[in-house]
N, C-alpha and C positions, 0 to 999 in steps of 0.2 A: 221482895224481889224473887224470893224462892219459888212462889207459885209459877211465876213467868218461866223461870229456868226449868222446872219439872214439866210444864206444858211442852215447852221447846224439846226437851230430851225426849219425851214420849212420842211426839209426832214424828221426830227423826228416826227414833228407834222402830216405829211401826212401818214407815215408809221403806227403810232399808230391809226390814224383815220380810214385808210382803213382796219386795222385788226379788230377794234371794229365795224365798220359800215357794213362791207361785209365779215368778217371772212377770208380774203384773205391777203397773203403776197405780199406787194407792191414792185414791181420790176421795172416797166417801167417808172413811174414818177420820182423816185428817180434817176433812169438812166438818164433820159433826163435832170433833173435840175443840176446833178452833171457833165454831159457833157457840157451843155451850160455855166456853170459857168467856168469851164476851159477852154472851147473853145473861149469864148468871152472876155477873158482877154488880156490886152495890153502885148507885148512881153518885156515890162519894168518890168513886174512881174515875179521875179525869176532871180537869178544870170546868169544862163546859157541860158535862153530863146532867147536871142538875137542871139547867136551863131546858134541856130536851124532855126531862121527865116530870116537869112541873106540873102539867095537866094531869098527870097520873097520880102523883103523890097527893094532889089535892082533890083527888076523886072527882074529877069534873064529869058531869053528864054530857054526853055527845050532843045532846040538843042544844047545849049553851056553848059549843064550840064556835068562836068567832074566826073567820079567815083573816089573814093579816096581810096587807099589801106588801109589807116589807119582808115576808118569808116566801120563798119559792113554792109555788102551788102544789108541785109534786110531792114535797115532804109533808105539806099540811094535808093533802089528801090521804096519804098514808097514815098520819097520826089520827086523822078523824075517822078513818075505817077501823083502826084498832080499838079506838075508845068506844065504838058502837059494840064491842064484843067484851072489852075488859078495861079495868083500871089498874091493871098490874103492869108496871112498866117493864117488867121482865119480858114481856111479849114485844115491845117496841125494840128492846135492845137484842133480842134473839132473831126476830125477823129481819131487822136491818143487818145484823151480823151474817145471817145466812146468805143473804144477797150479795154482800160485799165479799166475803170469802169465796163464794161460789164463782163469781165473776173473775176474780184474780186466779184461782186455781185452774179454771177452765182453760185461761190463756196460757198459763204456765205449762200445763199439761200438753198443750198443743205444740208450744213453740220451744220449750226448754230442750237443751242437749244434755242436761244433767238435772233430773227432777229434784232429787233430794236437796241438792245444793241450792236450786232456786227456792224451794220452800223454805231452806234455812235462811237465805238472804231475805226473803219476804217477811220473816218474822224478826230477824236481827236487825234489819235497817229501819225498822220501826213502820214499814208499810202496813203491816196488819194492825199494829196498835195506833195508827193515825186517827181512826175513826173513834177511838175511846174518847178522844176530846172533840174533834170536829166532826160530828156525825152527818151532817148534811153535805159537807164537802167530801167526806169519805164515801158517801153514797155516789155523789157524782164523779169522783175519781174512778171508783170501781165500774160503774157503767160505762165510762169513758174507755176503760181498757178492752171493751168489746168493739170498740172502733179501730183498733190496731190492725186486725186483719185487713181492713180496707184500706188503711193507711199504706200498709206493704204492698197491697195489690193495686193500688192507684184507682180505687173506686170511690170517687168523691161523694156521690149521693148517699150511700149508706153511712160513710164517715160523718157526714154532716147531719143525719138522722140521729146517730148515737150521740153526738155531741149536743144535739137538741134535747134529747132525752135526758142526758146528765144534767143539762142546765136547769131542769125543772126541780132539781134537788140543791143545786148551786150555781149561781149564774157564771161564776169563774170558768166554767166548762167551755163557754162561748170563746174565751180568749185562747183557746188551743187550736181553733179552727185555723188560723194562719199558718200553723206549723205543718199542716198537710202539704201547702205549696212549698214551704221551705224545704222540707224533706225530699220531695219529688221534683225539684228543680234540677235541670240538667246542667249543673255547674259543679265544681270541686266542692266536696264537704267543707273543707277549710274556709273557702270563701263564704259559704252559707253561714258558718258559726260566726266568723268575723263581721258579717253584714248584719247578722241578728244582734250581736253586742252593740254595735254602732247605733242600730235603730233603737234599741232599748235606751241607750244613753240619751237619745233625742226625745223619746216620748214617754220615759218612765215617770217623770214628775206630773206631766199631763194624765197619765194612766191612773197614778194614785190618787190625784185630785178628782178624777171622774168617778172612780169607784167609791170614794169616801162621800161623794156628793149625792149618789143615787140612792142610798139607803142609809138611814140613821144607824143600823147595826155596823156599817163599814166605816164609821167615822174614825175608829181608832186605827184604822189602816194607814191614815195619813200622819199619824202621830209618831214622833220621834221615840226611839227606844235604845237603850244601851245594853240591853239584855245579851249575855254572852252566848246563850244557846243559839240563837239565830246566826251568828257570825261563825260560830264553831261548826255548825251543820253546813253552812254554805262552803266554808273552807274545806271541809271534809269531802264535799262532793265535787269541788273544783280539783282537789288533788287526784281524786278518782278519775275524773275526766281526763286530765293530763297523762295518767298512767294508762288508761284505756286507749287513747289516741296513739300514745307511743307504741303500744303492744300491736295495735293494728298495723302500724308502719314496719315494726321490726318483723313480726310474723307474717306480714302480707296476707291479712285475712280478707278474702275476696267475697264472702258470702253476701249476698244481697240484702237479705233480711236483717243481717248483723250491721251492715253498713248504714241502712236506714234507721235502725234503732239507736245506734251510736249518734248518728246525726241529730236524731230527735232529742236524746238525752243532752248531748253537748250544746245544742241551741237553746234548750230550755234552761240549762245552767247558766250560761252567759247572759241570756235574757234577764235572769233574776239578779245577777250581780249589781247593776245600777240601782236596784231596789234597796239592795243591802248598803250601797254607798250612802244612799239617802237617809239611812238610818231609821228606815220605817220599822213598826212593830214587827217582830218575827211571826206572830199569830196573824199578821194581815197579809200583804201582798206576796210576801216570801212564802206563803203557804202554796203558792202557784207551783213553787219548786216540785211539790209532791207529784203533780201530774206527769212529771218527766222521770224523777229519780227512781220510780217503780220499776222501769225498764231495766234497771240494773240486775233484776232477778233473771232476765233473759241474756244479757250483754256479757256479764262476768263469767258465767260458765263457758261461753264459746271461747273466750281468751283463755281460760284455765284449761281447756281441753286441748287447745293448741300448744300451750306450754308443758302440760302434762309432767308436773313435778309435784310429788306427793308432799314434800316439804312446803311447798307453796300453799297446798291445800290446809295443811296443819297451821300455818302461820295465819293464813287468812281467817280460819275459824276462830283463833284466839282474839284477832283484831276485831272481827265483827261482834264476837261476843262481849268484848269490852265496851264496844260502841253501843250495843244494845243495853247493857248494864247501866252505862253512863247516862243515856238519853232517858230510859225509863225510870231511873230512880232520881235523876237531877233535873231535867228539863220538860218532863211532860205531866208531872203530878200523877203518875200511875201506881206509884209504890207508897205504901203497901197496897197489894191487891186485897180487895174487901169483897165478901160474898154479900149477895143480896139477902137481907134479914129474913125473906120468906124462906129461904133455903138452908138457914142456919141449923135447922133440925137435922140435916143430912151429915153434919159434922160429929 
């Protein structure tokens, strides 16, 4: 767990230092550090990483690469392109890490009212480390973040375009399309969230069955699970949703972007609750939750800025650090952090 905490500490230190020393929002160094940390890891870090690196560890010649109808074409084209140049999986992890972190940091830099706190949440909420396990969906989620400006600006065509591009890496990105209309409907946010929950209750069973039937890789999505990690995670995000909705009401936050992002987040959370009630595998449909929870890196700083209490910041840092340690060490198979054997000479 120590490498994760050291990485987090260094990134936070540099962001604060650059802001105070140069009055500049640090972007490139955090991008470099987060990319290298993810790219230099061993394929033993994360439950699914070996599945993605198999063609590299087996030294596959690109001439023998076979495209699989069960895997999204965008990811396969990326893997094929890399295999044409190298059989070192370091390049697969590094290139995908760069794309993912770049997308998130770009949106955070553009919309965050407190950049260092947003990056802190990006790491500690496990948004950064999500793709250490689910690389394809991690790519899709990161690309989808580029659709957020168009969600806020009510520009449907670019929003659909980015969702389509994201779906080339994981088909679940297509399921986020209806939330454009939910967010931008001219009715009270409370009604939107309630209607989304009722709709999910009605269709969640059919949705899980459909996903699991369309692709052999998703059969496990419909299997029941009693893993605590899934329920704990959903419970955590439901609690945050309630607190944020209460804060919006108490502090009368009228910012339009904040209102839309909070509606998007809350609608996503209540949409996934029936999936959890079904007892589905946390690594299956409940992963849809991650398309929505990343917006906390933009939502929470707005609320904290309104409250403006240093003790609240201190308490939240402790809580989110504990959450980071718990999820990283217990539920994600990301600890211990192991370096790619190719780079052990650096130690």
